[in-house]
C-alpha atoms as one frame of an Amber mdcrd trajectory, in Angstrom:
protein
 -33.012 -46.029  35.317 -32.681 -49.539  36.791 -33.091 -49.992  40.528 -29.688
 -51.126  41.758 -30.423 -50.685  45.460 -32.646 -53.714  45.973 -29.740 -55.881
  47.113 -27.168 -53.678  48.790 -24.770 -56.525  49.574 -24.575 -57.585  45.933
 -21.608 -55.957  44.199 -21.458 -57.493  40.719 -23.792 -58.987  38.145 -22.525
 -61.908  36.068 -24.578 -61.630  32.877 -24.803 -64.359  30.263 -26.728 -63.590
  27.074 -27.656 -66.863  25.420 -29.270 -68.048  22.214 -29.885 -71.767  21.556
 -26.857 -72.979  23.516 -28.609 -75.259  26.026 -26.158 -78.041  25.166 -23.241
 -76.148  26.703 -24.977 -73.552  28.908 -25.145 -75.806  31.974 -21.334 -75.897
  32.135 -21.206 -72.108  31.840 -23.685 -71.712  34.701 -21.902 -74.252  36.903
 -18.693 -72.200  36.680 -20.652 -69.091  37.724 -21.652 -70.772  40.970 -18.184
 -72.198  41.702 -16.565 -68.918  42.723 -14.160 -68.636  45.644 -16.204 -65.917
  47.318 -19.577 -65.600  49.017 -22.629 -65.990  46.776 -23.959 -62.805  48.388
 -21.310 -60.738  46.611 -22.703 -61.301  43.134 -25.838 -62.153  41.242 -26.206
 -64.363  38.184 -28.410 -62.970  35.425 -29.154 -65.019  32.314 -30.765 -63.269
  29.352 -32.540 -65.860  27.229 -32.563 -64.208  23.811 -35.739 -65.946  22.625
 -34.093 -69.369  22.298 -36.062 -72.086  20.520 -34.283 -75.055  22.137 -34.705
 -76.189  25.763 -32.759 -73.254  27.221 -35.673 -72.024  29.320 -36.300 -75.491
  30.773 -32.669 -75.566  31.851 -32.873 -72.097  33.406 -36.053 -72.941  35.320
 -34.086 -75.518  37.315 -31.935 -72.763  38.831 -34.655 -70.254  39.690 -34.796
 -71.380  43.325 -31.232 -70.153  43.931 -31.198 -66.841  45.787 -28.606 -65.155
  43.572 -29.912 -66.469  40.225 -32.355 -64.818  37.824 -33.288 -65.299  34.201
 -35.107 -62.947  31.854 -36.396 -63.486  28.319 -35.515 -60.857  25.705 -37.826
 -61.623  22.804 -36.119 -59.410  20.221 -33.237 -61.478  18.893 -29.835 -59.813
  18.835 -26.829 -59.874  21.139 -26.861 -56.089  21.535 -30.542 -56.204  22.522
 -29.800 -58.920  25.071 -26.814 -57.049  26.505 -28.808 -53.853  26.835 -31.528
 -55.806  28.620 -28.894 -57.106  31.044 -27.720 -53.541  31.757 -31.287 -52.525
  32.569 -32.171 -55.616  34.605 -29.003 -55.734  36.696 -29.193 -54.926  40.405
 -25.602 -53.707  40.597 -23.484 -50.852  39.294 -21.188 -53.269  37.455 -22.102
 -55.982  34.954 -19.614 -58.607  33.798 -20.607 -60.101  30.440 -19.602 -63.723
  29.911 -20.108 -65.724  26.715 -22.640 -68.535  26.969 -20.005 -71.058  25.872
 -17.350 -70.029  28.381 -16.267 -71.211  31.833 -14.909 -68.481  34.085 -12.115
 -69.373  36.499 -13.008 -69.670  40.173 -11.450 -66.330  41.175 -13.305 -64.369
  38.472 -15.659 -62.450  40.775 -12.947 -61.720  43.327 -10.663 -60.468  40.558
 -13.381 -58.249  39.052 -14.133 -56.660  42.414 -10.447 -56.019  43.043 -10.065
 -54.208  39.700 -13.230 -52.181  40.323 -11.988 -51.083  43.743  -8.442 -50.232
  42.655  -8.775 -48.708  39.173 -10.932 -45.995  37.624 -11.999 -47.952  34.543
 -15.483 -47.640  33.077 -14.963 -50.966  31.343 -12.317 -53.690  31.444 -11.711
 -57.056  29.867  -9.803 -60.222  30.469  -8.361 -63.257  28.708 -10.248 -66.127
  27.132  -8.336 -69.354  26.614  -9.222 -72.204  24.225 -11.432 -74.951  25.657
 -11.098 -78.051  23.477 -14.193 -79.939  24.541 -14.448 -81.643  21.137 -10.750
 -82.230  20.566  -8.035 -80.169  18.915  -7.030 -80.549  15.243  -3.277 -80.770
  14.662  -3.240 -77.550  12.652  -5.224 -75.519  15.186  -3.085 -72.969  17.014
  -4.000 -71.955  20.555  -3.931 -68.286  19.576  -6.877 -68.902  17.235  -8.988
 -69.699  20.302  -7.715 -66.908  22.523  -7.547 -63.128  22.583  -4.104 -63.345
  24.170  -2.459 -61.544  27.036  -2.597 -58.016  25.626  -0.925 -56.576  28.729
   1.312 -58.291  31.276  -0.357 -56.513  34.180  -3.541 -54.534  34.814  -3.554
 -51.393  32.708  -5.399 -49.148  30.297  -6.204 -50.274  26.753  -5.359 -47.364
  24.487  -4.761 -49.155  21.180  -6.954 -52.213  21.789 -10.469 -53.012  22.960
 -11.661 -55.590  25.445 -13.348 -58.723  24.136 -17.090 -58.603  24.785 -17.172
 -62.263  25.787 -15.261 -61.513  28.995 -15.857 -57.869  29.816 -17.009 -55.924
  32.891 -18.715 -52.602  32.328 -20.181 -49.840  34.480 -23.888 -50.153  33.721
 -25.001 -46.527  34.050 -22.045 -45.294  32.007 -22.899 -47.723  29.221 -26.580
 -46.783  29.313 -25.755 -43.055  29.260 -23.945 -43.657  25.947 -26.912 -45.483
  24.441 -25.827 -48.983  25.354 -24.780 -51.506  22.743 -25.700 -50.558  19.176
 -28.478 -52.921  17.957 -27.336 -52.514  14.340 -24.137 -54.364  15.289 -23.412
 -57.717  16.906 -24.709 -61.270  16.511 -28.362 -61.748  15.622 -29.503 -65.307
  16.126 -27.477 -67.446  13.742 -26.335 -64.394  11.775 -22.651 -63.755  12.413
 -21.972 -60.046  12.905 -19.469 -58.113  14.984 -18.579 -54.685  16.275 -20.982
 -53.780  19.091 -18.488 -54.273  21.909 -15.798 -52.225  20.150 -18.287 -49.474
  19.301 -19.282 -48.825  22.912 -15.648 -48.802  24.036 -14.760 -46.317  21.304
 -17.587 -44.095  22.561 -16.285 -44.377  26.115 -12.764 -43.407  25.131 -14.018
 -40.402  23.153 -15.870 -39.228  26.252 -12.751 -39.540  28.395 -13.559 -42.814
  30.133 -10.780 -45.366  30.615 -10.999 -48.916  29.281  -8.769 -51.465  30.982
  -7.480 -55.013  30.828  -6.621 -57.583  33.485  -4.451 -60.524  32.343  -5.495
 -62.481  35.448  -9.200 -62.302  34.652  -9.586 -65.655  32.907 -12.174 -67.764
  31.127 -12.014 -71.006  29.154 -13.858 -70.429  25.870 -15.297 -73.265  23.815
 -13.754 -74.019  20.445 -16.844 -75.463  18.706 -16.659 -77.887  15.839 -17.648
 -75.260  13.270 -14.565 -73.219  14.158 -12.277 -76.139  13.407 -12.039 -75.028
   9.800  -9.761 -72.366   8.289 -12.671 -71.112   6.208 -14.544 -70.019   9.323
 -11.662 -67.764  10.327 -11.335 -66.337   6.816 -15.051 -65.517   6.789 -14.791
 -64.041  10.288 -11.954 -61.777   9.167 -14.115 -60.527   6.288 -17.136 -59.835
   8.523 -15.125 -58.038  11.193 -13.512 -55.781   8.594 -16.858 -55.114   6.929
 -18.343 -53.697  10.151 -15.143 -52.038  11.382 -16.154 -48.630   9.958 -19.213
 -48.573  12.194 -17.554 -50.200  15.182 -14.772 -47.615  15.263 -16.907 -44.631
  14.233 -14.791 -43.950  11.142 -16.361 -42.480   7.994 -14.880 -44.049   4.831
 -13.055 -41.795   2.407 -13.327 -41.938  -1.390 -10.181 -44.027  -1.705 -11.685
 -46.634   0.637 -14.513 -47.148  -1.857 -12.256 -47.226  -4.927 -12.281 -50.578
  -6.726  -8.856 -49.923  -8.269  -7.344 -49.552  -4.791  -8.849 -52.915  -3.820
  -7.504 -54.563  -6.985  -3.998 -53.262  -6.279  -4.179 -54.673  -2.759  -5.397
 -58.033  -4.026  -2.558 -58.217  -6.558   0.014 -57.345  -3.896  -1.028 -60.116
  -1.485   0.211 -63.104  -3.569   3.696 -61.561  -3.652   3.688 -61.311   0.141
   2.355 -64.858   0.418   5.431 -66.399  -1.191   7.231 -66.265   2.144   4.784
 -68.805   3.575   5.561 -71.520   0.990   8.769 -72.748   2.713   6.793 -73.160
   5.939   4.798 -75.958   4.270   7.849 -78.149   4.730   7.860 -77.588   8.486
   6.360 -80.457  10.539   4.001 -78.268  12.585   2.740 -76.165   9.663  -0.227
 -77.546   7.739  -2.144 -76.570   4.620  -4.879 -75.090   6.856  -2.311 -72.714
   8.356  -1.144 -71.813   4.862  -4.697 -71.027   3.730  -5.241 -68.846   6.785
  -2.008 -66.948   6.269  -2.614 -66.166   2.608  -6.405 -65.704   2.545  -6.951
 -63.714   5.744  -5.387 -60.488   4.338  -7.523 -60.827   1.195 -10.664 -61.337
   3.277  -9.841 -58.339   5.451  -9.269 -55.952   2.538 -12.379 -57.183   0.751
 -14.428 -56.700   3.923 -13.133 -53.161   4.373 -14.020 -52.334   0.756 -17.547
 -53.797   0.954 -18.148 -52.148   4.320 -17.021 -48.768   3.001 -19.407 -48.974
   0.053 -22.289 -50.159   2.263 -21.664 -47.552   4.941 -24.361 -45.130   3.835
 -26.826 -48.000   3.401 -26.591 -49.114   7.020 -29.361 -47.955   9.345 -29.222
 -44.760  11.404 -25.794 -45.430  12.868 -24.649 -41.930  11.921 -27.001 -40.579
  14.595 -24.941 -42.369  17.250 -21.506 -41.188  16.097 -19.824 -39.064  18.773
C-alpha cells in the first residue's frame, strides 16, 4: 500500500499520465501551478509513460519545485500509467488530468470542496474545447466537450465521469484492481473503456460516482480530430470495447450477423431526415457524414466487440 503520510499537509495529487506530448505538456503543467490556493495543498505527479520524445528533458526542468515529481512507467499503456499514479501518490485522492488539457485556476479548490462535502469515491468534471490550432467551420463545440451532464454537483447514475478530468479515491480504486490494463490507450493505439470499467465496478460495490459542473478544464482539439472520420472511427472503437467496459456479457443475438445487417439497412431510412439540413448555412457535409455514419460505426463496433469478447485476455476474471 502506498505511503500517503509523508506529506500530511498535502491533500490532493494532480496526476498527468503522458506519452509523447512534450509539444503541449508545458502548457498543461503551467496550468497545474497556477492554482488559486497554496502550493502546499496539492502535489503534481507526472507519469512519463516511456515517451520517446523530449518529455523527460522537459520534466527535469521542474524537479526543483517542492510539490512536483515525475516518475517513468516503462510499460506503455494509459491504464498502467494511471495505476502507477495511484501507487506513487502521497495523498488519499488523485485527480487525473489529460496531458493536453489546461485546468482552470480554481480546480484544486473545487476538488477539495467536493471531497469535503460529498461521499463520492470518484467524481468528474467538464472539459471544454481548446482551439489552439483553429476551429473548422463545421466543427461543433460539443464534439470537443463532454458537456454539462448535471447542472449542479450530484451523483452519476446513468453516466460515467470522463477519465481526462476525474478525481478518484486512490485506495478504493486500488482495492478494486485499479484500471484494467487490457483497456485504454496504449501508445499510439487508440483504445477506450478503462475509466468506465472502474466506475462500473465502484457502482456495483455500492460506491457513489459524482459530477461537478464547475470543475473545468480546457481540452486541446488537435489537428487529427478536425476530421469527421476520426469521430466515426472513435465511435466504432468505443462500441467495440463497451462490452468489457460495462461488464456486460454479449448474448447470441449480439453476435448474429443477420441482426447487424437489419440494423445497417435501417440506418439509411433514418438518415433521410438529415438531407434537408444540408441546405442550412451552418450545416456542412462533414456534419452530414457524422450524423449518418456514426450509428453505423457504433452498431458495427458492438457486433465486432461481441464476437471478439471471448478472445480478449482474462477480463472475465475481473468481472464483479
